[in-house]
mmCIF entry with sequence, helices, sheets and N, C-alpha, C, O atoms, coordinates in Angstrom:
data_MODEL
# 
_entry.id   MODEL 
# 
_entity.id                         1 
_entity.type                       polymer 
_entity.pdbx_number_of_molecules   1 
# 
_entity_poly.entity_id                      1 
_entity_poly.type                           'polypeptide(L)' 
_entity_poly.nstd_linkage                   no 
_entity_poly.nstd_monomer                   no 
_entity_poly.pdbx_seq_one_letter_code       MSGIPSYIDPTKPSIARVYDAFLSGTDNYEVDREVVRSVMRAAPEAADLAVENRA 
_entity_poly.pdbx_seq_one_letter_code_can   MSGIPSYIDPTKPSIARVYDAFLSGTDNYEVDREVVRSVMRAAPEAADLAVENRA 
_entity_poly.pdbx_strand_id                 A 
# 
loop_
_entity_poly_seq.entity_id 
_entity_poly_seq.num 
_entity_poly_seq.mon_id 
_entity_poly_seq.hetero 
1 1  MET n 
1 2  SER n 
1 3  GLY n 
1 4  ILE n 
1 5  PRO n 
1 6  SER n 
1 7  TYR n 
1 8  ILE n 
1 9  ASP n 
1 10 PRO n 
1 11 THR n 
1 12 LYS n 
1 13 PRO n 
1 14 SER n 
1 15 ILE n 
1 16 ALA n 
1 17 ARG n 
1 18 VAL n 
1 19 TYR n 
1 20 ASP n 
1 21 ALA n 
1 22 PHE n 
1 23 LEU n 
1 24 SER n 
1 25 GLY n 
1 26 THR n 
1 27 ASP n 
1 28 ASN n 
1 29 TYR n 
1 30 GLU n 
1 31 VAL n 
1 32 ASP n 
1 33 ARG n 
1 34 GLU n 
1 35 VAL n 
1 36 VAL n 
1 37 ARG n 
1 38 SER n 
1 39 VAL n 
1 40 MET n 
1 41 ARG n 
1 42 ALA n 
1 43 ALA n 
1 44 PRO n 
1 45 GLU n 
1 46 ALA n 
1 47 ALA n 
1 48 ASP n 
1 49 LEU n 
1 50 ALA n 
1 51 VAL n 
1 52 GLU n 
1 53 ASN n 
1 54 ARG n 
1 55 ALA n 
# 
_struct_asym.id          A 
_struct_asym.entity_id   1 
# 
loop_
_struct_conf.conf_type_id 
_struct_conf.id 
_struct_conf.pdbx_PDB_helix_id 
_struct_conf.beg_label_comp_id 
_struct_conf.beg_label_asym_id 
_struct_conf.beg_label_seq_id 
_struct_conf.pdbx_beg_PDB_ins_code 
_struct_conf.end_label_comp_id 
_struct_conf.end_label_asym_id 
_struct_conf.end_label_seq_id 
_struct_conf.pdbx_end_PDB_ins_code 
_struct_conf.beg_auth_comp_id 
_struct_conf.beg_auth_asym_id 
_struct_conf.beg_auth_seq_id 
_struct_conf.end_auth_comp_id 
_struct_conf.end_auth_asym_id 
_struct_conf.end_auth_seq_id 
_struct_conf.pdbx_PDB_helix_class 
_struct_conf.details 
_struct_conf.pdbx_PDB_helix_length 
HELX_P HELX_P1 AA1 ILE A 15 ? PHE A 22 ? ILE A 15 PHE A 22 1 ? 8  
HELX_P HELX_P2 AA2 GLU A 30 ? ALA A 42 ? GLU A 30 ALA A 42 1 ? 13 
HELX_P HELX_P3 AA3 ALA A 46 ? ARG A 54 ? ALA A 46 ARG A 54 1 ? 9  
# 
_struct_conf_type.id          HELX_P 
_struct_conf_type.criteria    ? 
_struct_conf_type.reference   ? 
# 
loop_
_atom_site.group_PDB 
_atom_site.id 
_atom_site.type_symbol 
_atom_site.label_atom_id 
_atom_site.label_alt_id 
_atom_site.label_comp_id 
_atom_site.label_asym_id 
_atom_site.label_entity_id 
_atom_site.label_seq_id 
_atom_site.pdbx_PDB_ins_code 
_atom_site.Cartn_x 
_atom_site.Cartn_y 
_atom_site.Cartn_z 
_atom_site.occupancy 
_atom_site.B_iso_or_equiv 
_atom_site.pdbx_formal_charge 
_atom_site.auth_seq_id 
_atom_site.auth_comp_id 
_atom_site.auth_asym_id 
_atom_site.auth_atom_id 
_atom_site.pdbx_PDB_model_num 
ATOM 1   N N  . MET A 1 1  ? -97.118  -82.725 -47.106 1.00 0.00 ? 1  MET A N  1 
ATOM 2   C CA . MET A 1 1  ? -97.761  -82.335 -45.949 1.00 0.00 ? 1  MET A CA 1 
ATOM 3   C C  . MET A 1 1  ? -98.906  -83.466 -45.599 1.00 0.00 ? 1  MET A C  1 
ATOM 4   O O  . MET A 1 1  ? -99.709  -83.925 -46.410 1.00 0.00 ? 1  MET A O  1 
ATOM 5   N N  . SER A 1 2  ? -98.804  -83.784 -44.305 1.00 0.00 ? 2  SER A N  1 
ATOM 6   C CA . SER A 1 2  ? -99.665  -84.962 -43.920 1.00 0.00 ? 2  SER A CA 1 
ATOM 7   C C  . SER A 1 2  ? -101.027 -84.447 -43.581 1.00 0.00 ? 2  SER A C  1 
ATOM 8   O O  . SER A 1 2  ? -101.086 -83.366 -42.996 1.00 0.00 ? 2  SER A O  1 
ATOM 9   N N  . GLY A 1 3  ? -102.051 -85.041 -43.855 1.00 0.00 ? 3  GLY A N  1 
ATOM 10  C CA . GLY A 1 3  ? -103.369 -84.759 -43.439 1.00 0.00 ? 3  GLY A CA 1 
ATOM 11  C C  . GLY A 1 3  ? -104.194 -83.700 -44.424 1.00 0.00 ? 3  GLY A C  1 
ATOM 12  O O  . GLY A 1 3  ? -105.355 -83.342 -44.226 1.00 0.00 ? 3  GLY A O  1 
ATOM 13  N N  . ILE A 1 4  ? -103.400 -83.301 -45.461 1.00 0.00 ? 4  ILE A N  1 
ATOM 14  C CA . ILE A 1 4  ? -104.005 -82.421 -46.425 1.00 0.00 ? 4  ILE A CA 1 
ATOM 15  C C  . ILE A 1 4  ? -104.644 -83.188 -47.606 1.00 0.00 ? 4  ILE A C  1 
ATOM 16  O O  . ILE A 1 4  ? -103.898 -83.922 -48.254 1.00 0.00 ? 4  ILE A O  1 
ATOM 17  N N  . PRO A 1 5  ? -105.836 -83.102 -47.925 1.00 0.00 ? 5  PRO A N  1 
ATOM 18  C CA . PRO A 1 5  ? -106.433 -83.838 -49.008 1.00 0.00 ? 5  PRO A CA 1 
ATOM 19  C C  . PRO A 1 5  ? -105.534 -83.539 -50.343 1.00 0.00 ? 5  PRO A C  1 
ATOM 20  O O  . PRO A 1 5  ? -104.897 -82.495 -50.489 1.00 0.00 ? 5  PRO A O  1 
ATOM 21  N N  . SER A 1 6  ? -105.571 -84.571 -51.267 1.00 0.00 ? 6  SER A N  1 
ATOM 22  C CA . SER A 1 6  ? -104.787 -84.503 -52.441 1.00 0.00 ? 6  SER A CA 1 
ATOM 23  C C  . SER A 1 6  ? -105.111 -83.385 -53.334 1.00 0.00 ? 6  SER A C  1 
ATOM 24  O O  . SER A 1 6  ? -104.256 -82.856 -54.043 1.00 0.00 ? 6  SER A O  1 
ATOM 25  N N  . TYR A 1 7  ? -106.443 -82.991 -53.302 1.00 0.00 ? 7  TYR A N  1 
ATOM 26  C CA . TYR A 1 7  ? -106.991 -81.927 -54.312 1.00 0.00 ? 7  TYR A CA 1 
ATOM 27  C C  . TYR A 1 7  ? -106.615 -80.433 -53.730 1.00 0.00 ? 7  TYR A C  1 
ATOM 28  O O  . TYR A 1 7  ? -106.940 -79.443 -54.387 1.00 0.00 ? 7  TYR A O  1 
ATOM 29  N N  . ILE A 1 8  ? -105.985 -80.314 -52.594 1.00 0.00 ? 8  ILE A N  1 
ATOM 30  C CA . ILE A 1 8  ? -105.623 -79.056 -52.160 1.00 0.00 ? 8  ILE A CA 1 
ATOM 31  C C  . ILE A 1 8  ? -104.152 -78.846 -52.349 1.00 0.00 ? 8  ILE A C  1 
ATOM 32  O O  . ILE A 1 8  ? -103.339 -79.682 -51.955 1.00 0.00 ? 8  ILE A O  1 
ATOM 33  N N  . ASP A 1 9  ? -103.787 -77.688 -52.975 1.00 0.00 ? 9  ASP A N  1 
ATOM 34  C CA . ASP A 1 9  ? -102.317 -77.439 -53.171 1.00 0.00 ? 9  ASP A CA 1 
ATOM 35  C C  . ASP A 1 9  ? -101.916 -76.306 -52.133 1.00 0.00 ? 9  ASP A C  1 
ATOM 36  O O  . ASP A 1 9  ? -102.254 -75.134 -52.301 1.00 0.00 ? 9  ASP A O  1 
ATOM 37  N N  . PRO A 1 10 ? -101.182 -76.736 -51.067 1.00 0.00 ? 10 PRO A N  1 
ATOM 38  C CA . PRO A 1 10 ? -100.849 -75.708 -50.015 1.00 0.00 ? 10 PRO A CA 1 
ATOM 39  C C  . PRO A 1 10 ? -99.855  -74.786 -50.474 1.00 0.00 ? 10 PRO A C  1 
ATOM 40  O O  . PRO A 1 10 ? -99.500  -73.869 -49.732 1.00 0.00 ? 10 PRO A O  1 
ATOM 41  N N  . THR A 1 11 ? -99.336  -74.940 -51.691 1.00 0.00 ? 11 THR A N  1 
ATOM 42  C CA . THR A 1 11 ? -98.351  -74.035 -52.108 1.00 0.00 ? 11 THR A CA 1 
ATOM 43  C C  . THR A 1 11 ? -98.861  -72.843 -52.896 1.00 0.00 ? 11 THR A C  1 
ATOM 44  O O  . THR A 1 11 ? -98.108  -71.936 -53.251 1.00 0.00 ? 11 THR A O  1 
ATOM 45  N N  . LYS A 1 12 ? -100.136 -72.869 -53.155 1.00 0.00 ? 12 LYS A N  1 
ATOM 46  C CA . LYS A 1 12 ? -100.814 -71.770 -53.909 1.00 0.00 ? 12 LYS A CA 1 
ATOM 47  C C  . LYS A 1 12 ? -101.881 -71.162 -53.020 1.00 0.00 ? 12 LYS A C  1 
ATOM 48  O O  . LYS A 1 12 ? -102.607 -71.901 -52.356 1.00 0.00 ? 12 LYS A O  1 
ATOM 49  N N  . PRO A 1 13 ? -102.004 -69.844 -52.982 1.00 0.00 ? 13 PRO A N  1 
ATOM 50  C CA . PRO A 1 13 ? -103.018 -69.223 -52.119 1.00 0.00 ? 13 PRO A CA 1 
ATOM 51  C C  . PRO A 1 13 ? -104.403 -69.510 -52.663 1.00 0.00 ? 13 PRO A C  1 
ATOM 52  O O  . PRO A 1 13 ? -104.615 -69.654 -53.867 1.00 0.00 ? 13 PRO A O  1 
ATOM 53  N N  . SER A 1 14 ? -105.298 -69.583 -51.766 1.00 0.00 ? 14 SER A N  1 
ATOM 54  C CA . SER A 1 14 ? -106.792 -69.741 -52.050 1.00 0.00 ? 14 SER A CA 1 
ATOM 55  C C  . SER A 1 14 ? -107.487 -68.539 -51.508 1.00 0.00 ? 14 SER A C  1 
ATOM 56  O O  . SER A 1 14 ? -107.249 -68.138 -50.368 1.00 0.00 ? 14 SER A O  1 
ATOM 57  N N  . ILE A 1 15 ? -108.350 -67.950 -52.309 1.00 0.00 ? 15 ILE A N  1 
ATOM 58  C CA . ILE A 1 15 ? -109.154 -66.798 -51.791 1.00 0.00 ? 15 ILE A CA 1 
ATOM 59  C C  . ILE A 1 15 ? -109.871 -67.161 -50.551 1.00 0.00 ? 15 ILE A C  1 
ATOM 60  O O  . ILE A 1 15 ? -109.912 -66.362 -49.616 1.00 0.00 ? 15 ILE A O  1 
ATOM 61  N N  . ALA A 1 16 ? -110.404 -68.248 -50.490 1.00 0.00 ? 16 ALA A N  1 
ATOM 62  C CA . ALA A 1 16 ? -111.292 -68.688 -49.299 1.00 0.00 ? 16 ALA A CA 1 
ATOM 63  C C  . ALA A 1 16 ? -110.356 -68.867 -48.141 1.00 0.00 ? 16 ALA A C  1 
ATOM 64  O O  . ALA A 1 16 ? -110.690 -68.432 -47.039 1.00 0.00 ? 16 ALA A O  1 
ATOM 65  N N  . ARG A 1 17 ? -109.282 -69.437 -48.300 1.00 0.00 ? 17 ARG A N  1 
ATOM 66  C CA . ARG A 1 17 ? -108.300 -69.487 -47.053 1.00 0.00 ? 17 ARG A CA 1 
ATOM 67  C C  . ARG A 1 17 ? -107.774 -68.241 -46.719 1.00 0.00 ? 17 ARG A C  1 
ATOM 68  O O  . ARG A 1 17 ? -107.552 -67.994 -45.534 1.00 0.00 ? 17 ARG A O  1 
ATOM 69  N N  . VAL A 1 18 ? -107.496 -67.262 -47.753 1.00 0.00 ? 18 VAL A N  1 
ATOM 70  C CA . VAL A 1 18 ? -107.001 -65.923 -47.383 1.00 0.00 ? 18 VAL A CA 1 
ATOM 71  C C  . VAL A 1 18 ? -108.054 -65.319 -46.498 1.00 0.00 ? 18 VAL A C  1 
ATOM 72  O O  . VAL A 1 18 ? -107.746 -64.834 -45.410 1.00 0.00 ? 18 VAL A O  1 
ATOM 73  N N  . TYR A 1 19 ? -109.295 -65.337 -46.941 1.00 0.00 ? 19 TYR A N  1 
ATOM 74  C CA . TYR A 1 19 ? -110.414 -64.727 -46.207 1.00 0.00 ? 19 TYR A CA 1 
ATOM 75  C C  . TYR A 1 19 ? -110.430 -65.266 -44.812 1.00 0.00 ? 19 TYR A C  1 
ATOM 76  O O  . TYR A 1 19 ? -110.525 -64.498 -43.855 1.00 0.00 ? 19 TYR A O  1 
ATOM 77  N N  . ASP A 1 20 ? -110.331 -66.680 -44.652 1.00 0.00 ? 20 ASP A N  1 
ATOM 78  C CA . ASP A 1 20 ? -110.280 -67.280 -43.334 1.00 0.00 ? 20 ASP A CA 1 
ATOM 79  C C  . ASP A 1 20 ? -109.087 -66.738 -42.485 1.00 0.00 ? 20 ASP A C  1 
ATOM 80  O O  . ASP A 1 20 ? -109.211 -66.556 -41.274 1.00 0.00 ? 20 ASP A O  1 
ATOM 81  N N  . ALA A 1 21 ? -107.934 -66.487 -43.155 1.00 0.00 ? 21 ALA A N  1 
ATOM 82  C CA . ALA A 1 21 ? -106.790 -65.939 -42.463 1.00 0.00 ? 21 ALA A CA 1 
ATOM 83  C C  . ALA A 1 21 ? -107.075 -64.537 -41.983 1.00 0.00 ? 21 ALA A C  1 
ATOM 84  O O  . ALA A 1 21 ? -106.633 -64.193 -40.887 1.00 0.00 ? 21 ALA A O  1 
ATOM 85  N N  . PHE A 1 22 ? -107.789 -63.694 -42.732 1.00 0.00 ? 22 PHE A N  1 
ATOM 86  C CA . PHE A 1 22 ? -108.114 -62.396 -42.309 1.00 0.00 ? 22 PHE A CA 1 
ATOM 87  C C  . PHE A 1 22 ? -109.036 -62.387 -41.068 1.00 0.00 ? 22 PHE A C  1 
ATOM 88  O O  . PHE A 1 22 ? -108.990 -61.506 -40.210 1.00 0.00 ? 22 PHE A O  1 
ATOM 89  N N  . LEU A 1 23 ? -109.858 -63.421 -41.048 1.00 0.00 ? 23 LEU A N  1 
ATOM 90  C CA . LEU A 1 23 ? -110.733 -63.590 -39.935 1.00 0.00 ? 23 LEU A CA 1 
ATOM 91  C C  . LEU A 1 23 ? -110.092 -64.371 -38.687 1.00 0.00 ? 23 LEU A C  1 
ATOM 92  O O  . LEU A 1 23 ? -110.800 -64.803 -37.777 1.00 0.00 ? 23 LEU A O  1 
ATOM 93  N N  . SER A 1 24 ? -108.836 -64.503 -38.714 1.00 0.00 ? 24 SER A N  1 
ATOM 94  C CA . SER A 1 24 ? -108.072 -65.319 -37.723 1.00 0.00 ? 24 SER A CA 1 
ATOM 95  C C  . SER A 1 24 ? -108.587 -66.696 -37.601 1.00 0.00 ? 24 SER A C  1 
ATOM 96  O O  . SER A 1 24 ? -108.684 -67.220 -36.492 1.00 0.00 ? 24 SER A O  1 
ATOM 97  N N  . GLY A 1 25 ? -108.920 -67.306 -38.681 1.00 0.00 ? 25 GLY A N  1 
ATOM 98  C CA . GLY A 1 25 ? -109.368 -68.675 -38.660 1.00 0.00 ? 25 GLY A CA 1 
ATOM 99  C C  . GLY A 1 25 ? -108.229 -69.603 -38.666 1.00 0.00 ? 25 GLY A C  1 
ATOM 100 O O  . GLY A 1 25 ? -107.091 -69.141 -38.586 1.00 0.00 ? 25 GLY A O  1 
ATOM 101 N N  . THR A 1 26 ? -108.434 -70.906 -38.754 1.00 0.00 ? 26 THR A N  1 
ATOM 102 C CA . THR A 1 26 ? -107.486 -71.906 -38.587 1.00 0.00 ? 26 THR A CA 1 
ATOM 103 C C  . THR A 1 26 ? -107.309 -72.773 -39.918 1.00 0.00 ? 26 THR A C  1 
ATOM 104 O O  . THR A 1 26 ? -106.400 -73.599 -40.000 1.00 0.00 ? 26 THR A O  1 
ATOM 105 N N  . ASP A 1 27 ? -108.194 -72.556 -40.931 1.00 0.00 ? 27 ASP A N  1 
ATOM 106 C CA . ASP A 1 27 ? -108.139 -73.320 -42.065 1.00 0.00 ? 27 ASP A CA 1 
ATOM 107 C C  . ASP A 1 27 ? -107.452 -72.586 -43.185 1.00 0.00 ? 27 ASP A C  1 
ATOM 108 O O  . ASP A 1 27 ? -108.072 -72.244 -44.192 1.00 0.00 ? 27 ASP A O  1 
ATOM 109 N N  . ASN A 1 28 ? -106.061 -72.324 -42.995 1.00 0.00 ? 28 ASN A N  1 
ATOM 110 C CA . ASN A 1 28 ? -105.311 -71.539 -43.992 1.00 0.00 ? 28 ASN A CA 1 
ATOM 111 C C  . ASN A 1 28 ? -103.819 -72.058 -43.824 1.00 0.00 ? 28 ASN A C  1 
ATOM 112 O O  . ASN A 1 28 ? -103.448 -72.652 -42.811 1.00 0.00 ? 28 ASN A O  1 
ATOM 113 N N  . TYR A 1 29 ? -103.026 -71.791 -44.869 1.00 0.00 ? 29 TYR A N  1 
ATOM 114 C CA . TYR A 1 29 ? -101.645 -72.086 -44.792 1.00 0.00 ? 29 TYR A CA 1 
ATOM 115 C C  . TYR A 1 29 ? -100.829 -70.888 -44.833 1.00 0.00 ? 29 TYR A C  1 
ATOM 116 O O  . TYR A 1 29 ? -101.360 -69.784 -44.952 1.00 0.00 ? 29 TYR A O  1 
ATOM 117 N N  . GLU A 1 30 ? -99.470  -71.045 -44.735 1.00 0.00 ? 30 GLU A N  1 
ATOM 118 C CA . GLU A 1 30 ? -98.520  -69.950 -44.741 1.00 0.00 ? 30 GLU A CA 1 
ATOM 119 C C  . GLU A 1 30 ? -98.665  -69.237 -45.990 1.00 0.00 ? 30 GLU A C  1 
ATOM 120 O O  . GLU A 1 30 ? -98.612  -68.008 -45.943 1.00 0.00 ? 30 GLU A O  1 
ATOM 121 N N  . VAL A 1 31 ? -98.839  -69.809 -47.088 1.00 0.00 ? 31 VAL A N  1 
ATOM 122 C CA . VAL A 1 31 ? -98.983  -69.067 -48.357 1.00 0.00 ? 31 VAL A CA 1 
ATOM 123 C C  . VAL A 1 31 ? -100.126 -68.094 -48.309 1.00 0.00 ? 31 VAL A C  1 
ATOM 124 O O  . VAL A 1 31 ? -100.026 -66.949 -48.750 1.00 0.00 ? 31 VAL A O  1 
ATOM 125 N N  . ASP A 1 32 ? -101.259 -68.601 -47.739 1.00 0.00 ? 32 ASP A N  1 
ATOM 126 C CA . ASP A 1 32 ? -102.472 -67.718 -47.551 1.00 0.00 ? 32 ASP A CA 1 
ATOM 127 C C  . ASP A 1 32 ? -102.082 -66.509 -46.591 1.00 0.00 ? 32 ASP A C  1 
ATOM 128 O O  . ASP A 1 32 ? -102.361 -65.358 -46.924 1.00 0.00 ? 32 ASP A O  1 
ATOM 129 N N  . ARG A 1 33 ? -101.454 -66.782 -45.436 1.00 0.00 ? 33 ARG A N  1 
ATOM 130 C CA . ARG A 1 33 ? -101.137 -65.768 -44.642 1.00 0.00 ? 33 ARG A CA 1 
ATOM 131 C C  . ARG A 1 33 ? -100.068 -64.743 -45.158 1.00 0.00 ? 33 ARG A C  1 
ATOM 132 O O  . ARG A 1 33 ? -100.049 -63.587 -44.736 1.00 0.00 ? 33 ARG A O  1 
ATOM 133 N N  . GLU A 1 34 ? -99.179  -65.215 -46.090 1.00 0.00 ? 34 GLU A N  1 
ATOM 134 C CA . GLU A 1 34 ? -98.373  -64.205 -46.807 1.00 0.00 ? 34 GLU A CA 1 
ATOM 135 C C  . GLU A 1 34 ? -99.276  -63.274 -47.596 1.00 0.00 ? 34 GLU A C  1 
ATOM 136 O O  . GLU A 1 34 ? -99.054  -62.064 -47.540 1.00 0.00 ? 34 GLU A O  1 
ATOM 137 N N  . VAL A 1 35 ? -100.269 -63.743 -48.321 1.00 0.00 ? 35 VAL A N  1 
ATOM 138 C CA . VAL A 1 35 ? -101.089 -62.792 -49.025 1.00 0.00 ? 35 VAL A CA 1 
ATOM 139 C C  . VAL A 1 35 ? -101.693 -61.791 -48.111 1.00 0.00 ? 35 VAL A C  1 
ATOM 140 O O  . VAL A 1 35 ? -101.743 -60.603 -48.430 1.00 0.00 ? 35 VAL A O  1 
ATOM 141 N N  . VAL A 1 36 ? -102.169 -62.249 -46.947 1.00 0.00 ? 36 VAL A N  1 
ATOM 142 C CA . VAL A 1 36 ? -102.770 -61.331 -45.989 1.00 0.00 ? 36 VAL A CA 1 
ATOM 143 C C  . VAL A 1 36 ? -101.798 -60.289 -45.565 1.00 0.00 ? 36 VAL A C  1 
ATOM 144 O O  . VAL A 1 36 ? -102.164 -59.116 -45.490 1.00 0.00 ? 36 VAL A O  1 
ATOM 145 N N  . ARG A 1 37 ? -100.556 -60.653 -45.277 1.00 0.00 ? 37 ARG A N  1 
ATOM 146 C CA . ARG A 1 37 ? -99.447  -59.650 -44.924 1.00 0.00 ? 37 ARG A CA 1 
ATOM 147 C C  . ARG A 1 37 ? -99.218  -58.673 -46.050 1.00 0.00 ? 37 ARG A C  1 
ATOM 148 O O  . ARG A 1 37 ? -98.996  -57.498 -45.757 1.00 0.00 ? 37 ARG A O  1 
ATOM 149 N N  . SER A 1 38 ? -99.251  -59.049 -47.295 1.00 0.00 ? 38 SER A N  1 
ATOM 150 C CA . SER A 1 38 ? -99.112  -58.284 -48.410 1.00 0.00 ? 38 SER A CA 1 
ATOM 151 C C  . SER A 1 38 ? -100.096 -57.332 -48.479 1.00 0.00 ? 38 SER A C  1 
ATOM 152 O O  . SER A 1 38 ? -99.797  -56.142 -48.575 1.00 0.00 ? 38 SER A O  1 
ATOM 153 N N  . VAL A 1 39 ? -101.448 -57.779 -48.434 1.00 0.00 ? 39 VAL A N  1 
ATOM 154 C CA . VAL A 1 39 ? -102.517 -56.884 -48.585 1.00 0.00 ? 39 VAL A CA 1 
ATOM 155 C C  . VAL A 1 39 ? -102.547 -55.808 -47.383 1.00 0.00 ? 39 VAL A C  1 
ATOM 156 O O  . VAL A 1 39 ? -102.885 -54.640 -47.573 1.00 0.00 ? 39 VAL A O  1 
ATOM 157 N N  . MET A 1 40 ? -102.171 -56.303 -46.168 1.00 0.00 ? 40 MET A N  1 
ATOM 158 C CA . MET A 1 40 ? -102.106 -55.438 -45.076 1.00 0.00 ? 40 MET A CA 1 
ATOM 159 C C  . MET A 1 40 ? -101.138 -54.291 -45.253 1.00 0.00 ? 40 MET A C  1 
ATOM 160 O O  . MET A 1 40 ? -101.355 -53.173 -44.786 1.00 0.00 ? 40 MET A O  1 
ATOM 161 N N  . ARG A 1 41 ? -100.126 -54.593 -45.906 1.00 0.00 ? 41 ARG A N  1 
ATOM 162 C CA . ARG A 1 41 ? -98.978  -53.543 -46.160 1.00 0.00 ? 41 ARG A CA 1 
ATOM 163 C C  . ARG A 1 41 ? -99.618  -52.492 -47.123 1.00 0.00 ? 41 ARG A C  1 
ATOM 164 O O  . ARG A 1 41 ? -99.367  -51.297 -46.964 1.00 0.00 ? 41 ARG A O  1 
ATOM 165 N N  . ALA A 1 42 ? -100.388 -52.898 -48.054 1.00 0.00 ? 42 ALA A N  1 
ATOM 166 C CA . ALA A 1 42 ? -101.017 -52.028 -49.076 1.00 0.00 ? 42 ALA A CA 1 
ATOM 167 C C  . ALA A 1 42 ? -102.207 -51.419 -48.617 1.00 0.00 ? 42 ALA A C  1 
ATOM 168 O O  . ALA A 1 42 ? -102.452 -50.263 -48.961 1.00 0.00 ? 42 ALA A O  1 
ATOM 169 N N  . ALA A 1 43 ? -103.042 -52.100 -47.824 1.00 0.00 ? 43 ALA A N  1 
ATOM 170 C CA . ALA A 1 43 ? -104.391 -51.686 -47.352 1.00 0.00 ? 43 ALA A CA 1 
ATOM 171 C C  . ALA A 1 43 ? -104.646 -52.069 -45.996 1.00 0.00 ? 43 ALA A C  1 
ATOM 172 O O  . ALA A 1 43 ? -105.374 -53.045 -45.816 1.00 0.00 ? 43 ALA A O  1 
ATOM 173 N N  . PRO A 1 44 ? -104.139 -51.428 -44.961 1.00 0.00 ? 44 PRO A N  1 
ATOM 174 C CA . PRO A 1 44 ? -104.237 -51.822 -43.521 1.00 0.00 ? 44 PRO A CA 1 
ATOM 175 C C  . PRO A 1 44 ? -105.653 -52.029 -43.137 1.00 0.00 ? 44 PRO A C  1 
ATOM 176 O O  . PRO A 1 44 ? -105.916 -52.816 -42.228 1.00 0.00 ? 44 PRO A O  1 
ATOM 177 N N  . GLU A 1 45 ? -106.590 -51.379 -43.766 1.00 0.00 ? 45 GLU A N  1 
ATOM 178 C CA . GLU A 1 45 ? -108.008 -51.445 -43.387 1.00 0.00 ? 45 GLU A CA 1 
ATOM 179 C C  . GLU A 1 45 ? -108.621 -52.803 -43.814 1.00 0.00 ? 45 GLU A C  1 
ATOM 180 O O  . GLU A 1 45 ? -109.728 -53.121 -43.380 1.00 0.00 ? 45 GLU A O  1 
ATOM 181 N N  . ALA A 1 46 ? -107.970 -53.569 -44.606 1.00 0.00 ? 46 ALA A N  1 
ATOM 182 C CA . ALA A 1 46 ? -108.500 -54.738 -45.156 1.00 0.00 ? 46 ALA A CA 1 
ATOM 183 C C  . ALA A 1 46 ? -109.018 -55.793 -44.061 1.00 0.00 ? 46 ALA A C  1 
ATOM 184 O O  . ALA A 1 46 ? -109.992 -56.514 -44.276 1.00 0.00 ? 46 ALA A O  1 
ATOM 185 N N  . ALA A 1 47 ? -108.388 -55.815 -43.041 1.00 0.00 ? 47 ALA A N  1 
ATOM 186 C CA . ALA A 1 47 ? -108.777 -56.802 -42.025 1.00 0.00 ? 47 ALA A CA 1 
ATOM 187 C C  . ALA A 1 47 ? -110.143 -56.394 -41.402 1.00 0.00 ? 47 ALA A C  1 
ATOM 188 O O  . ALA A 1 47 ? -111.031 -57.213 -41.163 1.00 0.00 ? 47 ALA A O  1 
ATOM 189 N N  . ASP A 1 48 ? -110.237 -55.023 -41.153 1.00 0.00 ? 48 ASP A N  1 
ATOM 190 C CA . ASP A 1 48 ? -111.496 -54.607 -40.645 1.00 0.00 ? 48 ASP A CA 1 
ATOM 191 C C  . ASP A 1 48 ? -112.593 -54.793 -41.539 1.00 0.00 ? 48 ASP A C  1 
ATOM 192 O O  . ASP A 1 48 ? -113.709 -55.082 -41.108 1.00 0.00 ? 48 ASP A O  1 
ATOM 193 N N  . LEU A 1 49 ? -112.321 -54.630 -42.904 1.00 0.00 ? 49 LEU A N  1 
ATOM 194 C CA . LEU A 1 49 ? -113.392 -54.848 -43.864 1.00 0.00 ? 49 LEU A CA 1 
ATOM 195 C C  . LEU A 1 49 ? -113.818 -56.411 -43.939 1.00 0.00 ? 49 LEU A C  1 
ATOM 196 O O  . LEU A 1 49 ? -114.984 -56.769 -44.105 1.00 0.00 ? 49 LEU A O  1 
ATOM 197 N N  . ALA A 1 50 ? -112.840 -57.195 -43.811 1.00 0.00 ? 50 ALA A N  1 
ATOM 198 C CA . ALA A 1 50 ? -113.295 -58.647 -43.682 1.00 0.00 ? 50 ALA A CA 1 
ATOM 199 C C  . ALA A 1 50 ? -114.102 -58.917 -42.516 1.00 0.00 ? 50 ALA A C  1 
ATOM 200 O O  . ALA A 1 50 ? -115.128 -59.587 -42.634 1.00 0.00 ? 50 ALA A O  1 
ATOM 201 N N  . VAL A 1 51 ? -113.730 -58.453 -41.388 1.00 0.00 ? 51 VAL A N  1 
ATOM 202 C CA . VAL A 1 51 ? -114.573 -58.703 -40.176 1.00 0.00 ? 51 VAL A CA 1 
ATOM 203 C C  . VAL A 1 51 ? -115.965 -58.070 -40.327 1.00 0.00 ? 51 VAL A C  1 
ATOM 204 O O  . VAL A 1 51 ? -116.933 -58.696 -39.897 1.00 0.00 ? 51 VAL A O  1 
ATOM 205 N N  . GLU A 1 52 ? -116.136 -56.847 -40.921 1.00 0.00 ? 52 GLU A N  1 
ATOM 206 C CA . GLU A 1 52 ? -117.408 -56.179 -41.087 1.00 0.00 ? 52 GLU A CA 1 
ATOM 207 C C  . GLU A 1 52 ? -118.233 -56.964 -42.024 1.00 0.00 ? 52 GLU A C  1 
ATOM 208 O O  . GLU A 1 52 ? -119.433 -57.138 -41.811 1.00 0.00 ? 52 GLU A O  1 
ATOM 209 N N  . ASN A 1 53 ? -117.568 -57.487 -43.153 1.00 0.00 ? 53 ASN A N  1 
ATOM 210 C CA . ASN A 1 53 ? -118.252 -58.203 -44.054 1.00 0.00 ? 53 ASN A CA 1 
ATOM 211 C C  . ASN A 1 53 ? -118.877 -59.526 -43.492 1.00 0.00 ? 53 ASN A C  1 
ATOM 212 O O  . ASN A 1 53 ? -119.996 -59.918 -43.819 1.00 0.00 ? 53 ASN A O  1 
ATOM 213 N N  . ARG A 1 54 ? -118.129 -60.113 -42.700 1.00 0.00 ? 54 ARG A N  1 
ATOM 214 C CA . ARG A 1 54 ? -118.541 -61.383 -42.000 1.00 0.00 ? 54 ARG A CA 1 
ATOM 215 C C  . ARG A 1 54 ? -119.684 -61.182 -41.143 1.00 0.00 ? 54 ARG A C  1 
ATOM 216 O O  . ARG A 1 54 ? -120.537 -62.062 -41.036 1.00 0.00 ? 54 ARG A O  1 
ATOM 217 N N  . ALA A 1 55 ? -119.765 -60.015 -40.485 1.00 0.00 ? 55 ALA A N  1 
ATOM 218 C CA . ALA A 1 55 ? -120.839 -59.662 -39.555 1.00 0.00 ? 55 ALA A CA 1 
ATOM 219 C C  . ALA A 1 55 ? -122.118 -59.399 -40.305 1.00 0.00 ? 55 ALA A C  1 
ATOM 220 O O  . ALA A 1 55 ? -123.139 -59.086 -39.693 1.00 0.00 ? 55 ALA A O  1 
# 
């Protein structure tokens, strides 16, 4: 993947990027968004909790 620093592995989820994805951010990858989708299936309120935490 072009433009990704060598120290970032875009094939493994990162909790920071998952949190960013929960907040509808742009600094995340598909692997992180897949974690979000999995969490949302188990706990649909998780997105609201992330937004409330950020506030």
